[in-house]
C-alpha positions as a Markdown table, in Angstrom:
| # | Residue | x | y | z |
|---|---|---|---|---|
| 1 | Met | 0.0 | 0.0 | 0.0 |
| 2 | Thr | 1.4 | 3.4 | -1.0 |
| 3 | Trp | 1.3 | 6.7 | 0.8 |
| 4 | Glu | -1.2 | 7.9 | -1.9 |
| 5 | Glu | -3.5 | 5.2 | -0.8 |
| 6 | Val | -3.0 | 5.5 | 3.0 |
| 7 | Glu | -3.1 | 9.2 | 3.3 |
| 8 | Pro | -6.6 | 9.8 | 1.8 |
| 9 | Lys | -8.0 | 7.0 | 4.0 |
| 10 | Ala | -6.6 | 8.8 | 7.1 |
| 11 | Phe | -8.1 | 12.0 | 5.8 |
| 12 | Lys | -11.5 | 10.4 | 5.3 |
| 13 | Thr | -11.4 | 8.9 | 8.8 |
| 14 | Ala | -10.6 | 12.3 | 10.2 |
| 15 | Val | -13.4 | 14.0 | 8.3 |
| 16 | Asp | -15.9 | 11.3 | 9.4 |
| 17 | Glu | -14.8 | 11.7 | 13.0 |
| 18 | Phe | -15.0 | 15.5 | 12.8 |
| 19 | Phe | -18.5 | 15.3 | 11.4 |
| 20 | Lys | -19.6 | 12.8 | 14.0 |
| 21 | Asp | -18.2 | 14.8 | 16.9 |
| 22 | Ala | -18.9 | 18.3 | 15.4 |
| 23 | Val | -21.1 | 19.5 | 18.3 |
| 24 | Glu | -18.4 | 18.7 | 20.8 |
| 25 | Ile | -15.6 | 20.1 | 18.7 |
| 26 | Phe | -17.5 | 23.3 | 18.0 |
| 27 | Ala | -18.3 | 23.7 | 21.7 |
| 28 | Tyr | -14.7 | 23.3 | 22.6 |
| 29 | Phe | -13.6 | 25.9 | 20.0 |
| 30 | Asp | -16.3 | 28.3 | 21.0 |
| 31 | Ile | -14.6 | 28.4 | 24.5 |
| 32 | Val | -11.2 | 28.7 | 22.9 |
| 33 | Leu | -12.4 | 31.6 | 20.7 |
| 34 | Glu | -14.0 | 33.3 | 23.7 |
| 35 | His | -10.7 | 33.1 | 25.6 |
| 36 | Phe | -8.8 | 34.4 | 22.6 |
| 37 | Asn | -11.2 | 37.3 | 22.3 |
| 38 | Glu | -10.6 | 38.1 | 26.0 |
| 39 | Gly | -6.9 | 38.4 | 25.2 |
| 40 | Lys | -6.0 | 35.1 | 27.0 |
| 41 | Ser | -3.3 | 32.7 | 25.6 |
| 42 | Ile | -5.0 | 29.7 | 24.0 |
| 43 | Gln | -1.8 | 27.8 | 23.3 |
| 44 | Glu | -2.4 | 25.4 | 26.2 |
| 45 | Glu | -5.9 | 24.7 | 25.0 |
| 46 | Leu | -4.7 | 24.0 | 21.5 |
| 47 | Arg | -2.0 | 21.7 | 22.9 |
| 48 | Lys | -4.6 | 19.8 | 24.9 |
| 49 | Phe | -6.9 | 19.4 | 21.9 |
| 50 | Arg | -4.0 | 18.2 | 19.7 |
| 51 | Glu | -3.0 | 15.6 | 22.3 |
| 52 | Glu | -6.5 | 14.3 | 22.7 |
| 53 | Arg | -7.5 | 14.5 | 19.0 |
| 54 | Pro | -4.4 | 14.6 | 16.8 |
| 55 | Ser | -6.1 | 13.7 | 13.5 |
| 56 | Ile | -8.8 | 16.3 | 14.0 |
| 57 | Phe | -6.3 | 18.9 | 15.0 |
| 58 | Asn | -4.3 | 18.2 | 11.8 |
| 59 | Leu | -7.5 | 18.4 | 9.8 |
| 60 | Ile | -8.4 | 21.8 | 11.3 |
| 61 | Tyr | -4.8 | 23.0 | 10.6 |
| 62 | Asp | -5.1 | 21.9 | 7.0 |
| 63 | Ile | -8.6 | 23.5 | 6.6 |
| 64 | Phe | -7.0 | 26.9 | 7.4 |
| 65 | His | -3.5 | 26.5 | 6.0 |
| 66 | Lys | -3.7 | 24.0 | 3.1 |
| 67 | Pro | -7.2 | 24.7 | 1.6 |
| 68 | Glu | -6.1 | 23.6 | -1.9 |
| 69 | Glu | -4.8 | 20.2 | -0.6 |
| 70 | Val | -8.0 | 19.7 | 1.4 |
| 71 | Ser | -10.2 | 20.5 | -1.6 |
| 72 | Asp | -8.2 | 18.1 | -3.7 |
| 73 | Lys | -8.6 | 15.3 | -1.1 |
| 74 | Ile | -12.3 | 16.0 | -0.7 |
| 75 | Glu | -12.8 | 15.7 | -4.5 |
| 76 | Arg | -10.6 | 12.6 | -4.8 |
| 77 | Ile | -12.3 | 10.6 | -2.1 |
| 78 | Gly | -15.8 | 12.0 | -2.6 |
| 79 | Val | -16.6 | 13.5 | 0.8 |
| 80 | Glu | -20.3 | 13.9 | 1.3 |
| 81 | Lys | -21.7 | 17.4 | 0.9 |
| 82 | Glu | -22.9 | 17.8 | 4.5 |
| 83 | Lys | -19.4 | 16.9 | 5.8 |
| 84 | Val | -17.8 | 19.5 | 3.5 |
| 85 | Glu | -20.4 | 22.1 | 4.6 |
| 86 | Lys | -19.5 | 21.3 | 8.3 |
| 87 | Leu | -15.8 | 21.8 | 7.6 |
| 88 | Glu | -16.6 | 25.1 | 5.8 |
| 89 | Glu | -18.8 | 26.2 | 8.7 |
| 90 | Phe | -15.9 | 25.5 | 11.1 |
| 91 | Lys | -13.4 | 27.5 | 9.0 |
| 92 | Glu | -15.7 | 30.5 | 8.8 |
| 93 | Arg | -16.8 | 30.4 | 12.5 |
| 94 | Phe | -13.3 | 30.1 | 13.8 |
| 95 | Lys | -11.2 | 32.0 | 11.2 |
| 96 | Glu | -9.9 | 34.4 | 13.9 |
| 97 | Leu | -8.0 | 31.4 | 15.4 |
| 98 | Ala | -6.2 | 30.5 | 12.1 |
| 99 | Glu | -3.1 | 32.5 | 13.0 |
| 100 | Glu | -3.0 | 31.3 | 16.6 |
| 101 | Ile | -3.2 | 27.7 | 15.3 |
| 102 | Asp | -0.4 | 28.4 | 12.9 |
| 103 | Leu | 1.7 | 29.9 | 15.7 |
| 104 | Phe | 1.1 | 26.9 | 17.9 |
| 105 | Val | 2.2 | 24.5 | 15.2 |
| 106 | Leu | 5.3 | 26.6 | 14.5 |
| 107 | Ser | 6.2 | 26.7 | 18.2 |
| 108 | Glu | 5.9 | 22.9 | 18.4 |
| 109 | Ile | 8.3 | 22.5 | 15.4 |
| 110 | Leu | 10.9 | 25.0 | 16.6 |
């Protein structure tokens, strides 16, 4: 099995899990966004989420920072319309967090 076969399967699993747990995920990020808007650091909350849900965290990162790649995968594996809409809803609702998520990922790499 090649990377090209494994990777879209992992992506589909993450999308399915995101959709299934969307209410819980949105609720968590509502709190994170509220803390962000209050001027609090959200890095620890992002770290906690990534530790608990690494595939979902990576999906969220990709939604904001690799939109062309996400679109390509969605097309290739035929993600259902309602799941795509839920991803788009998340991206729109939490767009203020995109830069913080990027800074978190960069801080983990460096």
